[in-house]
N, C-alpha and C positions, 0 to 999 in steps of 0.2 A: 568832303569830296560829302557825296547823296551816299547815306551806309544803310546797309539791314544786320539789326543783332542778332546772332544764335542763341535766345534764353530760356531756358527751362524754365526756370527760377531759381536755381540754387545760388548759394554763396559765389562762384568765380563766373558765371552771367552777367547774373543782372550787375553784382558791379562790372563785369565790359557795357553792361547795357546804356550806367552812367557813364564810364569811362572816356563813349561816344560818346555822349549826347552834352559830350564836355568840347571834347578836339572835332565834334564835324557835325555831319548834319543828318540825323538819327526818321530817316524816312518809315520804318519799320521795324519792330521785333517780332521778328517769328521761333511759334514756340513748336517743338513736331511731339503728340500722340504718337508712343512707342511700340504700347503696350508693354510698362516695364512697369513694375511694384508697385512705384513709390509720385508714379506719373497723377496720379489722380490729384496727390498731396501738394504737386512738389510749383506744377501746371496756372492757379489761384498764382499764387505768388509774379509768378513772371505777368501775367494782365496784368496783378494789383502794381505791379514795377511799371508798366511800362501806360499806364493809367496817369502812374504821378506823378510824369516827367511828357506827362501831354501827348504818347507816342502812336500808332496805330497796332495790336496786337494782333496778333493771326498766328489759328492753332492748325499746322498741319496734319491730317491721319493718318499712319502710318501703319491700320488693324495686322494688313501683314507676317512685320517679324515672330508674332507668337508661334502663328500658321507656322512659318516654313526657319524658324530661327530656334538655336540654340542656347544657353544664357541663366543662369540664376537670375539673372535679375529682369530674366522676362517672367509674365505669368503664366504661374503651370511648369514654371524652371526650379529647381532645387533651389533647395532651405539658401539663406544670407549668411554667408561665413560671417564670425566671428576675428580679431585679429587688427595685425594696422594693416592700413590701406596696402603702404608697398608686399606684403604676403604674397609667397608664391598667390594663396588659395584664391589670395583680387581675383585672380583669370577667371574664375568662373562666372566669375560679373560680364565680363567681357561678350558682348556683341557684337555679332561679327562683322564687321570692315562700318560700324553702327555707324564713321564720321565722312566715312566718304557717301554715304545714300543718304545725313544731312544734309551734308554742304550741297550737294546735287541737287534735290529742292531747295535749299533754299538759294542756292543762284540762278535757277531757272527763277523760282521770284523775284531774288535781285532783279534779276535783266524786266521782269515782266510790271519792276514800279518806278524803270528808271533809274535806279540805284546803279553807281560809280564802282559802291565796294561792300565785302559781306565780311564782320565780327566774328569771329568765333574767338574763345574763351580758355582752350584750351593749354593747358600747364604742365613745368615742369614736372612736377610732380605724377604724375600724368602716365608719365613715360616709360615708369618701369614694367607697370600690364596692358597698356591702351599703343599698342605696337600703331596705330591708327590719330592714337597725339602728340607722335616726335616729329619733329621740323623737318624731317628725312620723305614726309607723308607730307604734310602740312607745305614744302613748296615743290616736293611737285606734285598732292596739288593747285595749287593758287594758280601753277601753270594750266596747266588744263584747265584750268579758269577763265585766267586769264583769254584762249586760246579757242576756247569753244562757245563763246558768246558777245558779240556783234556787240558786242560793251564794251568787254573787255576787261569783263571785275576781275574785280582785286580780292583777295585776298589775307588777311586785315586780321594777327595773332598778335596780339600787343601780349601777351603774357604767356608765349610761352617760355621762354625763359627764368620765371618768376616761379615760386613755392609756391601755397595758400598760403602760410603767411605771409607776406608778401603784398598776394591781393587781398590780407584780407584788412593790411593799412594801407595799404589808398583805399580800400573800398571806406578806412575811420573817414579816409581827407579827406572824401567825394563825400562823406554825412550817409553815403550806405548803412538804411534799417537792413542790419544780421536779422533783428528774428521775425522781420518777414520774408525769409528767402529758404530752405529747405532742401535738406541733402542725405536723411538716414537709408537706406535700396528697399528699405525692408517696407516702407510705407504707410505707418501703425498712422494711430492719430497721436500721439508722439514721436519722438525721434526716439530710440531705441540707448543710446549711446555706449552702445561694443558694436556695432559694425563696420569694418573698416573706411567710409563717407563718414561715418560720427566718427570714428574714432582722429580722423584726417583733421578731421572739420575743428574738434573741442582741440586736437590741438594749434590748429593754425593761430586762432585763437589769446591761447597761450606767447606765441614767438610772435605774435604783433603783440603781443600788448595790453590787448580790449580784454578788457566782459563776454563775455560771452551770456548771449542773451536767450539764448535754449535754452526747453525744459528735456534730459533727459529719462528716460526708464531706469537707468541705472547710470554710475559713472564712475564705474571702478577705474585703477591708475588703468593709465597710457599702456600700453605692453611697449618696450621696446623697438625703432625703427628694427626691420629682417638687413642685419653686411653689405654693402655697398650697395646701398641705393640715402648713398649724404644721409 
């Protein structure tokens, strides 16, 4: 199948890009610059991973989000919270309806470049705090994309039932250089090691039994996973 891949430059989407390159024909990788605090750190990695695979890379500028939306993840928003990725405080980083917006842009792009499918790296670890990463939403959005395009664009979500440790393990098997990916929501010179996304990243490498190539400002003990989150 000819597909495009939503690729931010993070661990999950870069692994999805490499997975898609093995399983499908990747027409292009699409990144979205939506005013997140870490976009400037993350997007160059998406461009480099696409270059390594010989894939066209495009960036969609969605600069209206920080003006109209409220989220700690966006420029001008509150401080990024520390703690476990599944903590309720991480809900501050939710960008309202973000995946619907990104998927709508990507779906239009996919049909324009004559792709048949669109790959997104939403995974099981996102379900606790991001409603637009859950399978119920993805299934509904996939049906909307199919019905709303002449090509009947398919929404592929290969990681929807996996946790980040399993994605890291898959990336290791695919030969992904995770040192060339970015996670930290704070978007500083190096990963902070303490925010929810850094905690999740550190935890994923430990679960996968892989060496962590990331430089962190600090590596305190990993916080316990909140009860009821698996």
